N, C-alpha and C positions, 0 to 999 in steps of 0.2 A: 548682466542679463542671463537669465536661466537658460540652460540648454533645452531646446525643443526636442520632442521625441520624433524619431523617424517613423515613417508609416509602417515599417516592418519591425518595429521595436520588439513587440511581443514574440514574434517568430524568432528573431535573433536571440532574445533572452532565453526562450525555450531551448533552442539549439545549444546555447552556452551551458545550460543546466545539464543537458544530455551528455555533452562532452565532459563536463566536470564529473558527473556521476561515473562515467567510464574510467576516468583517470583515478578517482578514489577507489572504485571497485577493483581495478587491476593493480594499483600501486599500494593501496592501503592508506588510511587516513593520515598516518604520521609521515609517511614518505612522500606523499603527493604534495607538491608545492603550487602556490598561486602562479608562479612563473611558468611552470610546466603546463598548468591548465590553460593559461592565456595563450601559450604557444600552440597547444593542441587545438584550441578553439579558433586560432587565427585572429586574435584580437590583441591589442596592447595591454600590458600589465596595468597601466593607469585606467584604461576603460573597464577592465575587470574589477578593479578596486572601486570604480565609480558606482558600479552596480552592487557589488558586495564588498563591504569594507574590511572583511576578515574571512579567514577560512571557515570558521564556525558559522558565520552568516551564510556562506555559500552552501555548506552542508545542510544547514537548517532549511534553506530555500529549496534545495533538491527534495528533501523529505516532505516539506509542507506542500509543495506543488504536486508531488506524486499522490499524497493522501487527499488533497483537495479534489483532484481529478477523480480519484477512486470514489470518494464520498459523493460527488456529483453524479457519477455513473450509477451508483447504487440507489441514490435518491430517485433518479429517473426510472430505473428498472423495477423498483419496489412497487408492486401492484397488489394492494389489499384485496382486490376483487378476485384474484386467483385463488384456487384451492391451496391451503397451506403448504402441502408438499411441493406443488408446482411453484409456488411463490419462493420457497426456500431454494429449490433447484435453480430458479432464475437468478437469485441473488448469488449463489455459488458460481454460476456461469459468468455472471458479470465481473466478479472478482478475478476469475481465471482469465477472462478475456482482457481485463485491464492489466494483468500481469504480462500479457503478450508483449515481448520486446522491452520489458521494464526490469530485466534482471539486475542491471547496474543500480538503478534507483532502489531496488529491493535490498540489495547487498549493503548499500549505504545506510538505509534505514535500520537494518539489523545490527550494524556495527558502529553506529554513530554515537552511542551513549556517552562515552567519555569526552567527546568533542563538544557536547552541547551544554549550555547553561541550564539551570533549574527552570528559568522562565521559558526557554525554548522547549525543554522537555514537557512542560506543562501545556504549552500550546499544541504540541503534537499529540499528547495524551487526550486532549479535548476532542480533536478530530477523530482519533482512534475510537473513543467511546461512542461517538455518533455512529460510526460505521458498525461497531459491535452491536449496538442497540437494535439495529434492523434485524440482525440474525437472532439475537436472544428473544426479541419480541415474537418472531415467527415460531421459534422452538418452544416458547412458553405456550403459544396458542395450540401447538400440536400436542405437547406433553406438559400440561400445567402441573403435574405431580413432581416435575423437576424443581419447582420453585416453592419448597416448603421450609418453614423455619427449622424443622427438626433436621433436615438433610438438604441444604441448599445446593443443588447440583446444576442449576441452570447455567451459571457462568463457567464451571469446569467443562460442561458439555459444549457450550458455545466456543470456548477457547480451544477445545480439542478439534473442532471443525476448522478453526483458523490455523491450527497447527498443520492440518492436512493441506490447506490451501497455500499457506505461506512458504512451505518447504518444497512445493511442487517444482520450483525452478531448479532444484538440485538434480532432478532426474528426468523431468518431462522434456520431450523433444517434439516440436511440431513436425508433422509428416510421418509420425510413427503409426503403429497399429492402434494406439489409443488416442482418440482426439480429445480436445478440451471438453467438448460436449459429453463424451463418454465418461470422462473423469468427473465431471460435475454430477452426473447421475450416480457414479460409484461413491463419491464422497457423501452425497445426500443420503444414499441408501445405508451406508455404513453407520452414519450418525442416527438416522431414524430407526433403523432396525436394532442397532446396538443399545439405544436407550431403553428399549422394551425390556432388556434383561438387567438394567441397572435399577436396583431397588435399595 
């Protein structure tokens, strides 16, 4: 007989992923073991393997869940009715807000490359491209001259914006003099004012 799901299955699974992300982020992909993760999560090793049959499957689940949640938040926040600058700032703020408390998942995503199969990498890339498309679309609307065959700068500019957002965890601290809302405006301004000088 198949095992039935407990009513709090998704909550427990989410907490398990958070714990695993913390272990991977602090111990490193190679050093962290499934036994250690099970112990930290307060579950049996057999239960952990029931959910995730291998370490790479667990790493993939952490990243996929993190990106799916980010993608859903961006999809909900993206309002084409807003003026383009406000729309872009709202998207930037959505990403920064989604990164709140997600440093461990972010570190796993940045360092997981060697642990993932080509198929897993392709699945992650597919989600990342959906996320990036929201931003490149708005930037193209604001500065269509970035997307010319002679000098295709739309993606370099878009990825420069992601560079500013993705590394914010290295220095940003909640409760400081700069809030996430402040930095969302700063990042948006740097990109939009900076591209005016890019020719």
